[in-house]
NUBA-586877 format. One record per residue: residue in one letter; y, x, z of N, C-alpha, C in turn. Coordinates in steps of 0.001 Angstrom, whole numbers, plus 524288, in hexadecimal, padded with zeros to 5 digits. Example, Ala and Ser with C-alpha at 12.3 -4.5 7.8 and 13.67 -1.06 7.14 Angstrom:
BEGIN
a7E9C68338681E787EE6C8300C81E787F31C8339081E78s7F7368323281BA87FBDC8356681BE48001E8326481EBE
END
This chain:
BEGIN
m655BF80E5E74A3465A0C811E674D1965538813B3751A7d657B08181F751DF6541F81C4A7562B6553981A6975BA9g6530881C5B75EDE6530681D5E764FE658A681F2F766C8a6590A8238E7648965E518269B7659E663B6823F276444s663C98209175FEB6689481D5D75ED4667C881921762CCv66438816577640566481812F6767C6666938145976D9Al665318193176DDE6660281AA2773B166B4F81CAC7731Dl66F5181DD876FA96732081EC976E916776D81A0B76F14i675778168776D08678288107676D05677F780EB477236v6730880F47775A56733080CB177A9F6779B80FC677E4El6777C814D977E0167ACB817ED780A1681888171777FF9a6822D8165577AD7686AD814C17791A688C980F7077C24v6849880C0177C45686738065377E4768653806C4784E5l682D780B4478633683D980B7378BD9688DB80E2E78DA1l689D48120C789DB68F628143778B32694BF8100E78C31v6936980C5A787AC6984980854786FD697D28049378B5Ef694348049F78C466928E8004F791EF694F88029E7971Cv69342808127981D6958880AF879BAB69B5480B5479BFDa69DE180B78796586A3AC80C77797406A68C808037995Ev6A44D803117964E6A5B87FDB77977F6A53D7FC3679D8El6A1117FDC879F9E6A0007FD777A48F6A33B800AC7A85El6A5568056A7A6736A763807D87AA3A6AD12805357A963a6AF468035E7A3DB6B4A4801727A3E16B4E67FBDE7A74Ak6B17C7F9DF7A8B36B0127F4A37AA946B0F17F65F7B036t6AE5C7FA407B1B96AE647FB127B7026B2697FE7F7BB03i6B4C7802E67B7C36B8CA805767B9AF6BE7D801D67B7F6r6C16F801AA7BB4E6C7077FEB57BA0F6CA7B802357BD98i6CEF1804FA7BAB36D448807417BC0E6D885803C77BD3Dv6DA7D803797C1656DEE6800597C42E6E3EC803907C46Ap6E8118021D7BF956EBF78060C7C1B06EEB18059B7C6FAq6F20F8098E7C84A6F57F809267CCA96F8BC804497CDCFa6F8F8803397D2226FC437FE187D3B16FA617F80F7D164r6F5587F7787CE8E6F2BC7F46A7CD156EE7F7F2BE7D0DDa6ED257EE467CFB36E7E07ECEE7D1F06E4FF7E8927CF11g6DE957E8D47CEFA6DAFE7E7257CA9D6D8A57E30D7CE5Dv6D9907DDC27CC536D6927D9CB7CE5B6D06B7D87C7CB52v6CCC77D9D67CEED6C7C67D9A87CC646C4937D4087CC84e6C2547D1607C9536C02D7CE427C8A76B98A7CD377C7B9r6B5F67CB737CAE86AFF57CC317CA086AFD37C5FF7C973f6AD2C7C6167C4256AC7E7C1047C2336B13D7BDA77C328g6B4B77BE077C1BB6B99C7BBBF7C33D6BB377BA787C801k6B9B87BCEA7CBE16BB687BBCD7D0A76BDB07C1837D2CDy6C1617C0947D5DB6C42C7C5927D8666C0467C9A57DBD2k6BF477CEAB7D9926BC047D14E7DBDD6BF0D7D50B7DF51t6C25C7D8317DD966C5D67DC557E0756CA477DE7D7DD5At6CD2F7E1357DEE76D2447E4487DDD46D2277E9777DC8Al6D3547EB6D7D7D96D2EE7EFA57D6D16D79D7F35C7D8E9d6D7507F7277DACA6DC447FAB27DC866DC677FDA77D801a6E2048008B7D8236E2A3805307D38F6DF2C808EA7D3E2g6DDAA80A917CF286D9B280F527CEE76D58380E207CBB7l6D1848100B7CC866CCC1810767CA6C6C96580C577CD4En6C7AA8080E7CAB56C48A803937CDE96BE2E804547CA2Bt6BB09801967CC826B595800327C97F6B4EA7F9407CB28v6B3307F70B7C6EF6B2017F1297C78F6AB6B7F07D7C551v6A9C07ED0E7C6546A4D97EBC37C3E86A57A7E89F7BDBBp6A3427ED357BA616A4ED7EB2F7B4CB6A1B37E5C47B3ADf6A47B7E30E7AFE46A2D97DE067AE516A23C7D9AA7B2CEv6A2B27DBF87B7A96A3627D7B57BC496A9707D7117BF04d6ABBD7DAD27BF1A6B21A7DB2E7C1DA6B48F7DB387BC97k6B9107D87E7BD8C6BDA27D9F47B9E06C31B7D9C27BC33v6C5727DCF37BAF26CB2E7DF077BCD26CE897DB137B950r6CFDE7D6407BCD36D1CA7D0787BA916D8C37D2D27B91Fy6DAAC7D4B27BDC66E0AF7D4CE7BD2F6E1F57DA5E7C01Et6E5407DDED7BC9C6E8677E19C7C0096EE067E12D7C1A5i6EE487DFF67C7076F3287DE3E7C8896F7307E2D57C990d6FC1A7E3047C8C7700277E7867C9B57017F7E64D7CEFFl7011E7EA427D2357022D7EADA7D7A97085A7ED567D911r70AD27EEDC7D496711177F0E67D4E5714DE7EBA97D586e718837EBFE7D80171CB57E8B37D79971E777E79A7D2D8q71EAC7E33B7D171720B27E1297CD00725F57DE0E7CCDDv7292E7DEE27C86272E4D7DBA67C73672D5A7D8467C385v72F527D2E47C4C472F627CF627C0FA7346E7CC077C15Fs736E77CC397BC4873BB37CA1B7BB5473B1E7C4207BA25f73DAD7C0617BC1273C597BB567BA3B741E57B90D7B6C8p741247B5BF7B260746117B4917B0DB749677B04F7B2FFp74EDA7B0A87B1C8751B77ADAA7B4E9750197A7A37B495q751687A4707B9FF74FB079F917B8B1753DF79CD77BBF7p755CC797EF7BA0C75948794C47BC3E757BD7923B7C16Av75BE4793217C4D175B54791A27CAE87611678E2E7CC3Ei75EB478A597CEBC764187864C7CEE976481788277D4C7t769FA788237D6EC76D2C789A17DC9E76D72783D67DF11e77064785307E3057705C780347E6C57751C77D737E49Dd779487803D7E15977D5677D677DF5A77CBA77C827DAA1n776F677B8A7D8A97755C7794C7D387777D977D537CF80l77894782177CFC877897785897CB25773697888B7C975v7731C788B87C49276DD378B6D7C23F76F3C790B87C184v76CAD794A97C46876D3E79A537C326767ED79B9A7C211s7684579FD57BDCC763CF7A2BF7BC5D762F37A7897BFE7i75D347A8D57C14B75C687AC3B7C53A757587AF357C2F9d757737B41C7C2367536B7B6327C024750E97BAEC7C5B3t74C0A7BB327C63574AA87BD0E7CAA0747037C2327C88Bv746717C5E07CB667426C7CB977CB5273EFC7CAF57D0F4i739F87CADA7D01F7366D7CB617D4267339B7CFF37D340y733467D2C27D831730587D7407DA0172B0A7D6A77DCAEf726D67D6B77DBE9722A37D4F27DDC371DF97D8557DC1Dq7196E7D8E67E0F67163A7DCB07E07E7103E7DA1E7E210v70B957DAE47DF20706D07D83B7DFBD704037DBCB7E495t7041F7D8C47E820701657DB507ECF86FAC57DA117EDA5d6F9887D6477EB7F6F3EE7D3977EBB06F2EB7D20C7E52Bp6EFA27D5997E34E6EDF17D5737DE2D6EA977CF727DDADv6E7657CEDF7E0A56E3767CB257E0C76E6877C5927E098a6E9D57C60C7E6116ED077C0FD7E5216F0C67BF367E0ADa6F1F97C3387DE666F6377C3BE7D9826F43D7C1627D58Bt6ED637C2FE7D4FA6EAE07C0B57D0E86E8F17BBA37D14Cy6E7BD7BABD7D6CE6E3F47B5CA7D6956E7807B2487D98Ce6EC287B27C7DC3E6EF297AF157DEA16F3A67AB387DAC2i6F3F77AE7D7D7036F91B7ACEF7D34D6F6D37AEAF7CE29a6F85B7AA947CA2C6F6B57AB727C4B86FAB27AFFD7C2C3n6FEFD7AF227C2EB703A17B1C27C0B7707397B2B57C521y707467B77E7C8BE70ACC7B7F67CCA9710B17B81D7CA7Ci7111E7BAA87C55F716667BBA67C39E719927B6737C1D3q716AB7B2AD7BF66718A27ADD57BE77719857AB557C3F3a716397AC6F7C7D5716CB7A9107CDAA71C177AAA27CF3Fi71BCE7AF207CF77720CD7B2E37D1C9726687B0547CF4Ae726107AFF37CA0B72A587AD3D7C6E472D0D7A8467CA47q727DF7A4B87C92472A077A0097CA5D72B1379E717CF71l727C37A1A07D3DF729797A1687D8B672F1B7A2C17D965t72F567A73D7D731735947A95A7D7A073A187A5A57D612m738027A3107D1EA73C0A79F6C7CF3473D6079A247D381t738D07983D7D5947396A793F97D7AC73C93795A87DD49t73A22799D47DF7E73C5D79C027E54E7429079CA07E3E9l7443079E897DED4749D179FE17DE9174D2479AC17DDCCr74B28797107DBA974DEE792887DBCA74DFA790347E111n74A4378FDF7E3D274BB378DBC7E91274DBB790BF7EBCAi74FFC796127EBD87530A798A37EE74758C5797447ECDCv7590D797DA7E89375EE2797F97E5DC75F1F7923B7E5EAg75C8478E6E7E6D875DA5789057E610760787875F7EBC8g760CA78A517F02D7638D789677F458767BC78C787F4C8m769EB78F137F04376F45792127F0ED7734E7901B7EC2Cd777B67913B7EEA477B327900E7E91B77B697953C7E61Cl77ECC7950E7E25977FCF798A27DE2A7829B79C6D7E07Ae785B879DDB7E3E0788C27A1447E66F784CD7A4B57E90Ee781A67A1167ED5477CFB7A30D7F09A779AE7A5B07EDADt777EC7A36F7E8C1774187A6457E5B5774827AB6D7E32Dl77A4A7ABE27E1BA77B757B0F77DF2A77C897B5587E2E4t77E2B7B2CF7E83F77E767B8657EC14779BE7B7C17F11Fs775987B5147EF7D771567B5A67F2F976C9A7B7857EFD6r76C6A7BBB07ED4B768DD7BDCF7EA137634F7BFC37EEBCd766B17C2EB7F22C7618B7C4F57F73B75EDC7C11D7F8F4s7617F7BD647FA2A75EB97B8687FD3075BAD7B5517F995i75C547B4F77F3EE758C97B2F07F149754087B6457EFDAn7560F7BBA67EF48751047BF817EE7474CF07BF337F44Ft74F0D7BE907F7FB74BD57BEFE7FC28748317B9527FC03g74AEC7B5C27FC137488D7B0737FCE9744A07AFF97F82El7452B7B22E7F350741C37B0B87EFCD73D7D7B5B47F028r73D3E7B9D27F288739017BDFA7F359735C77BBE97F7DDg738297B86C7FC87735987B68180059731457B2DA7FF22v733617AF8A7FA44730907AB4A7F88A72C167ADA07F4FDl72D0D7B0FB7F18072A207B20F7ED53725EE7B64F7EFC7d726AD7B9C87F2DF722AF7BBE17F7AA71EF77B84B7FB15e720877B51A7FC0B71D4D7B0FA7FF9B71A317AD787FBEDa71B817AE7D7F7FB718207AADE7F355714687AE097EFF8t716D77B3597EF927124C7B5487ECC370FAA7B9337F00Cg70EE37B7FA7F46770C1A7BBBA7F872706E37BA467F806k704B47B58F7F6E86FF287B4977F5FA6FDCD7B5817F02Dw701597B6D67ECCE6FF547B9197E87F6FF027BF057E7E3g6FF4F7C09E7EC946FE227C7337EC85702C97CA077EAE4i7088E7C65B7EA6F70D7C7C8DE7E853711967C9497EBFFr714617CD9D7EC0C7183A7CEDC7F07571D397CFF27ED06v721227CC007EEA9725C87CCB67EB98729387CF437EF1En72AC07D4457EC9472DD07D80B7EEC2733BC7D7037EE2Cr735117D4EE7EB0073BE97D4527E96D73C677CED17E621v7403E7CE127E679743107C9937E284748117CA187E1F7e74A747CA6D7DD7274EED7CAE57DBFA7516C7C71A7D772l755DF7C6B37D8AC7576E7C2C77D3B175C5A7C5697CFF9k759F47C56D7CBF075CAC7C78B7C728761C47C71A7C6AFg7615D7C23B7C65D767187BF607C477767087B94E7C58Bi76CB67B8017C71876D327B2B17C86D7713F7B1347C3CEd770AD7AD767C0C2774C37AD4F7BD4B7767C7A6AD7BD0Cp77B477A6557BED677CED7A0847BF7877EAD79EA07BA54p77F567996D7B9A4781AE797507B4C27868C79A567B22Ep78755799747AD3578C5979C5B7AB8E791897993C7ADC6s790D5795757AEE9796FC792017B10479713794367B64Ei792C5794BA7B8B7792DB796C67BEF2794AB79D907BF71k792C07A03B7B9FD7942F7A57B7BA4679A8C7A5A27B8FAd79CC07A2717B5BE7A2CF7A1C67B3BE7A4EA7A0A17B98Bs7A2B279DE27BCC87A63179B0D7C0917A5617A0567C515m7A21A7A2467C51B7A1237A6257C8FF7A5447AB6F7C777e7A53C7AC767C23F7A81E7AFA67C1027AE1D7AE8F7C249k7AF097AA137C1877B4D27A8B77C2177B51D7A8A97C86Bq7B1C87A6997CB4C7B28B7A77F7D1D17B3CC7ADE37D283m7B0647AFED7CFF37B0477B54A7D18B7B5B57B86A7CF63r7B78E7B7127CC757BC047B9197C9717C0CA7B7217CC79a7BF897B31E7CED47C4E87B04A7D1537C4677B3057D698d7BFFA7B4447DA057C03D7B5CC7DDCB7C1647BC187DCD1r7BFD97BF0A7DA2B7C2547C4BF7D8AF7C76D7C4D17D828d7CA197C0287D57B7CFAD7C01C7D4237D28B7BE6D7DA2Dk7CFC37BCAC7DD5C7D1D27BAA37E2317D29F7BF747E596r7CD917C1537E5937CD907C7437E9327D1A37CC057E726a7D2447CB1D7E0FF7D5367CF6F7DEF37DC487CD857E0DCq7DD347C8497E0A17E17E7C67C7E2E87E24C7C8537E8FCi7DEB97C7027EB377DF587C84C7F0527E0A37CE367F269l7DCF47D0C77EF167DE3C7D6427EF3B7E39C7D8677EE14t7E5957D5F97E9927EABF7D7717E7AA7EDFB7D6547EB3Ea7ED977D1157ED3A7F2417CF237F2317F2057D2CD7F5F8e7EC287D45C7F9527ED0C7D81C7FCFE7EE957DD2E7FAC5g7EE5D7DFAE7F6AE7F1277E4957F4CB7F6F37E32E7F46Cg7F8CF7DEC97F1FC7FD957DDD27F20B8008E7DE987F851r7FD497DB7E7FBAC7FFA87DBF3801437FF827E0218034Cq7FB5D7E4048039D7FBE17E9DD8048C800107EAC380218s802457EB3D7FD6E8051C7EF107FAD280B1D7ED2F7FC91a80B797E7B27FD6E810C27E4F48001F8110D7E70E80544i80CFC7E857808B680DD07E9AD80D6280F9C7EF7E80EC7l80BE57F1F480B1A80E347F77D80A91813017F8C58076Ft813777F5E7803D5819AD7F65C801F881E027F49B805E2a81D807F0C3809A9820917EF1C80D44821707F39D811E9e81CF77F60E8135D81C807F9DB816DB81F837FF23814AFg81F238001D80FDB8220B8030180D4F827AF802D080D9Aq829107FEAB80BB882EC17FC9A80BA98301A7FD3D81005k82E007FAD28153282FF27FB7481A4F830AF800C381B97q82D4E8045C81BD582E0480A6881C17831F280C3181A6As8329580B1A8147A836FA80D168121B83BFD80AD88146Ba83C30805D08157C84167804518170884206806FA81D48i83D788082B81F3783F1C809DB8255A8411780F88824D2l83E73812DF82094840318178281F3A84531817E981D11t8462A8139381AB384CFD814358182384FB88139E81CA2a84E4F80F8481F768532980E24823DD8531581208826F3e84FCC81506828D884FB281A7D82C10852D281F348293Fg8522781F1C823D685540822DA8211485A9F820918206Be85BFD81C3D81F9E8611A81B4981F3D8632281B5A82599r860B28198B82AB886239819FB82F1486492820E5830B8e860688235B82E6A861078289D82F7D8661C82BCD82B50s86681829428276986AD682BF0822AF86FD68290A8258Bq86FFB82427826E1875A182293829E287696824FF82ED4i872F78274683169873B48291D83685875C782F2D834EBl873618318983127874EE8379E82F5D87A2A8367382C31r87BD2831EE829CA8803F8313C8273B884A78300782B24a882E282D4282F2E8873282C98833AF88797831118360Dq884DC8342483783886098390983A23888D783D5A836E1a8871083CEE831D388B5B83FBC82E94890E783ECD82E2Ad8908C8393182D2A895F88364B82D88898EF83876832C6r8969C8385B836D9899BD838B783CE289ACD83F5283BA5e8975A8434283A22897DA847C5839F289CB48488C835BDs89C7C84757831308A01C8465682D5C8A5FB8448482FBFa8A59D84045832438AAAA83E6F835AF8AD158414E839D7i8A9478447A83D0E8A9F4847E68402C8AD8A84CB683DB3l8AAB884F07839A68ACE48545B837878B29C8521683464r8B28A84D8E8325C8B7F384AEE82EEF8BC7784C598336Fa8BAA58495D8377E8BF3B8488083B478BF4284E0983DF0q8BBB8851C883EAF8BDC3856C3840068C1B485A9A83C93g8BFE78595F837BD8C22885B87832E28C7E48598D8336Ae8CA1685423833468CD3C8520E832C88D194853A88384Dg8CF438530583CCD8D0EB856E7840938D31885BC28401Bq8CF3085F0383DDC8D1F18641D83CC78D54E8648D8388Ea8D53986146834DD8D8CE8600B830DF8DED685F408331Ei8DDFF85BD4836878E3E285998838C28E63185DA983CB6q8E2778609E83F368E45586395841E98E68C8697983E5Bt8E3F986A0683A048E63286F43836468EAB886D1683443v8EAFC867BF832B58F09786632830CB8F50E8660D834EEf8F37A864C0839E98F7698642E83D5C8F973869AD83E96q8F59186D4583F338F6958734E83F948FB21874BF83AA4a8F935873CA836308FBB287533830DB900AD8731B8323Ai901B786DF3833C1907BE86C0C8333290A7C86FEE837D3h908FC86FE083C3990BB5873CA83F2790CB6879C483CFDd907EF87A8883ADF90A2C87FC4837D490DAA8804783435g90E3187B4783043911AA87B8A82C409172D87AB282DB6r91854877BA8329791E4C87728834B2920068739482FA7p91E3B86E7482F8F9208C86AEB82B939263D8693C82D47d92A898670B829E492EFE8667F82AEA92F7986030829A5q9353585F568295B936FB85A6282831935E0858F082286s936C285BEF81F339373985B8D81962931C185B86816A7l92CDD85EBB819E99273D85DE6818E4925B48584E81995l927E18553781DCC925AF8504F81FEC9279C84CD481CF6a92CDB84CDA81A0092F9B849908175292D5484A5581119y92B8184EBD80EE59293584F7680ADB9238B84C8380AC7q920EC84DBD80F5091BA484A7680EB391C4B8444880FD9y921358423981240921D583D6A8122F9228E83B2D80C2El9248583E5D809589276A83C7A804969229A83CCA8011Cq91ECC8405E8010391960840E37FE2E915BC83B9C7FFE3m9159A83A0A8043D9142683482806259159D82FEE8040Am919B48305D801B691C3282B5B7FFAD91AA2829557FA7Fp9194182D597F6FE915FA82B467F2CD9107F828D47F359k90CF082B917F73090927828287F8CC909AF822657FBD0i90DE3821E87FE0890EEC81D8D8009D90F5D818E17FCBAa911DC81A8F7F845913D38173C7F45D90F6D816CE7F07De90A86818FC7F10D90691818487ECAE90358813097EF9Fg8FFCC810517EB208FE7C80C4B7EBF68FF0C807707E88Ed8FB69804D37E71B8FC4A8004F7E3AF9000E7FBBA7E5C1a900F97FB937EA8A9042C7F6817ECE490BA77F85A7ECFBn90B247FF2F7EC4A910618007D7EC1E912A5800117E774k913E27FC607E5FC917A87FC4F7E0A891D8F7FDB57E10Ev91EE07FC4F7E5F8923F27FF237E61B92506801BB7EB05w9285C805C07EB7B9285B8089C7EFFA92E3280B227F0B2i930168084A7F3F69363280A147F6499373980D8E7FAC9v93A81811E47F88E93A52815987FC6B9405F8147A7FFF8p9407081379804C29454E811DE806B69499D816BF806BCs94EFE815088062F9517681998807269531A81C5480BBFe9504881AA2810D39512681D438153E94BD48208D8159Ci9496181FFF8101794381823FC8124B9456382A7D81469g94A2B82B9E8116A94B9D830C5812B894CA6831B581855k94FBE82D4081AE69502782E4B81FE494C1282E80822FAa948AC82B7F821DF9433E82B0B824F9940FD83017823E1l940FC831FC8206493DB6837D981E8C940D683BA382290e9467483B978229C9491B83FBA825F6946AB83D8D82B25g947538393582DD994691837F983217940E88394C8343Al93D13838FC8311A937D983913831859363683FDF8319Dg9391A8424F82E1A9393D848F682F0293BC884A60832E6s93FC88489A835969428384A168391193F3B84A2283F39t93CA68442483E54938F9843728422693417845E584333m931E3846D183EF592D24849F283DAE92D6684F0C83E81s93214850BB83FAF93317855528400593392856FF84671q933E6852E08495893452852B384EB692F06851B18508Ai92B748505584DDB925A884F10850E29243E855B0851AAg920E185458855CF91ED0858E78582491A6985C3F8542Ag91A0A8610785311916F18631284FA7918A98649C84B50i91DA786232849CE920178634184486925F38661184609p9263786A8D8440E92AF286DE88444492FE186C5F84171t933FC86E7D8447C939A986C4D8415793B0F8718B83EC2e93F94870A883CF59410E875AD83A21943A1877EF83DB6t94617875AF843049479487A16845FB9443E87D0F84930e93FAB87B8A8495993BE887D8884D1A93A168827A84B06g938B58857984D059374388B8284D059318888B8684BBCp92F6C88F7484AD6928D788F82849E3926A788E7484E0Ar9211A88A8F84CE191F1988800850DE9197388B2C85192e91782889788554B9123888C208553090D87889B6852F0r908EF88B00852FB90449887F08503290306883DC854A8v901FE87EC7853B19010787B378575B8FB6E87CD3857F6d8FA4187C5D85CD28F3FB87E2285FAA8F1288797D86117l8EE53876E285CF78EC34870CB85F9A8E921870E88633Fg8E6AC87665865F68E3D48760986A948DEB38741C86A0Bp8DB13875EC86E768D55D8752A86B5C8D37D86EDA86E1Dg8D25486CD3869F78D08E8679586A7E8D3D88634A868DFv8D883864F8865D28DC8986205864408DA5885F238600Ct8DB0385B1285FD48DA98856E085A6B8DF8B85446858B7p8DEEA8536E853328E3CD85047850C38E49A84BB58550Be8E16D847EE856938E32E844D0859BF8E6B98467E85E45a8E51284AC8860CE8E82F84C538658A8EE2F84D6086452l8EE3E8500885F798F2EB8523185CC08F6AC84D7485D36t8F3A1847D485A3F8F7A684549859568F9188417185F3Ek8F59D84250863D18F6C083F2B867E38FBE98440286A44r8FC3A847E5869E48FF9284B4E86B8C905FA84AF986839t9065B847508659890B828466D863139102C84396866CFe9135F845CE8681E917328447286AE4919B683F0E86A39t91A5A83CBE86E8291C58836DA86D78921738367F86B34s9256183A2C86C86929B683AA5868A592A5083AD686291a925E783E0E861A79241B83F9085AFA922B7839DC858F3d91F3F8370385D1391CD9830D785B159214082E03858F8d9255082E5A85DD39293A82ABE85D1892D6982BA885778a92DF98306E857BD930BC832F88536292E7F8324784DBFv928C1831ED84DC89272D83063849869282582ABF847ADr9259E8281884B8C926FA821CA84B2392D0B820558496Aa92F768228384B76934EA8214A8494C93689821EA844EEa934628274984265935768291283D6293246824978398Di92E088233383AE192ABE82057837C092D2B81B73837A1a92FA7818D983B41932538146083C4A93750813C183828e93997818168382E93EE5819318343D93D17818DF82FB4a938E181BA682E099373B81A868296F93559815CA826DBe933938137882AB99317080D9C82834935A180B6D828A2d939AC80A3582BA493F3E8082682B92940B2808E5825B6a941CA80D758259C944C880F25820F99412A80D8981BF7a93C3A80D0281B42938AD80BBF8172F938DC805658174Bh939268027181C769386C7FD9981B9B93C987FB0082061p941767F9C381E5A945AB7F73B820E2943D67F2628231Ag9459D7F222826FB945447EC238290293FEE7EB5D82D1Ar93CB57F00482D07937147EFD282FD4939727EF8E83656p935CA7EE2383A1F937FE7EFC783F3F937DA7F5E384084d93AA87F6E68441393AA67FC0384491935137FE0E848B1a93289800D48452192DC18038C8474692E9A8067384C29s9342C808DF84D2F9339E80C8B852509332880A3F8566At9341E804938562E934F2801FD85B6C92F7B7FFEB85D20a92BDA80081858F2925F97FF41859D2923A9802FD85ED2p91FDE800008616391E9980377865FA91A148077A862E2l91AA580C4E866F39160B80FD18654A9107D80D54865E0a90E04811388617090901810198617890571810FB865C8t901C880EB8867798FE508107186B9F8FA978140386A1Ed8F96781505866B48F4F4817A1862B28F2FA81D0C8682Ep8F03281C20869F48EEEA8212D86E078EE538267C86AAAa8EDF48264C8655E8EF5382B5E862378F31582F1B862A9i8F7B282ACD863A38FD2382CFF8636D9001382B9486934d8FD36828A586C2A8FEE8828EB871558FF9182CE08751Bp9064782EE48761B9070283392877BE9032D833B187D76t9022482F31880AC8FF7A830C8885248F96283201883C7n8F86F831AD87E788F28D8333387DFB8F1D58388E87C82v8F6CB83BD887BC28F709840C287A8C8F3EA8445B87EB0p8F0608479A87CE78ED6684A7D880438F03684FF98811Bp8EF6285149886E28F352855AD887798F23485AAC88557e8F6AF85DA3883D38F577861AE87FC58F3D78656E8830Ep8F00A8692487FEF8ED2486DCB8822E8F0678717188352p8EF1F87524886768F2D5878C8889148F49987CE58841Eg8F93787E1F884088FB5F8818A87FEB8FBE487F5087A23h8FBE387A0687A418FC9F876CD87562902CA875D8873A6n904908771986F36909AC876BD86D3E909F38734D86A20q90CF786FF4869D290D8286AD586694911CD86C9086291g9156F87124862D99180F8732585E9791DA18707185DC6e91EBB86D7F86289924D386C3E862509287F86F928633E
END
């Protein structure tokens, strides 16, 4: 082997040594990481993120610590409450390494340490609560657990940022009882709401019926008032019509000049109507009815207002202004009333012999036929006698 070959071999060995030396000297630490350097097994320094140099074969990067916030979920753990019920609680811890040296040399495994500390602290906190308070006090449990963990892990170079309870699972029997209780409570609230709705509906219905009754009563009152006014006006118009009809008939009688034969004929026409009726099985016509008719005809011919055969043409009766049928009735002469009563009494004696004589009965004191109540005749009035 010549000198050139030996020289090449030496150069190659030197290059390998230099490469290994550079590799041992230069250390690249990623972002959000920290390198713990030991020299001869003793802590020397902490390497920050980026390019760093160490003494080769003397300094050694023992650990690379993650400085980011980490999330660790622990499996469910059985916890006994104050009312002796076992519940399973699983937690989630959010923590961050603030001192890489303390996290490396103060605790061997800080993840396991945080887990055990979380379980013991959780049992201590939940042990002083009953089941109902445990289920409804998640915030207070989280706050208390975080305070204890942050205080205990501070010397380890770890800061606990947040603690969350993922789930609190009571026993199956307790779940069933809670579901029944919740269902009963909801049924109770539903019944209360239904009752309140029925109450409001009944109140509104009653108010509506009240308003309807009030409006109906007001309508009936107005209807009765209008009906009474209509009846009043109808009665007034009917009375006026009857008065005008009587006045027209009375004037027609004077214009027609009735005689005795017409009165007898009218009387004979009324006889069948007298005999009508269910109670009139037998009707006897007295033999003296002819005389009665003759007397009635002769008497009626003498009544004022009915002309006799010997009388000449008569003038039309002027009723005068404001004369009513009642005033015409009051103006009948006393002698005509006596003659009519006598004729009627004679007819009744002929139809019913043996009855007391009605001609001796006292005259009626009806103010409508009392001659003293006859109003004074208007000027120029003619009775037609």
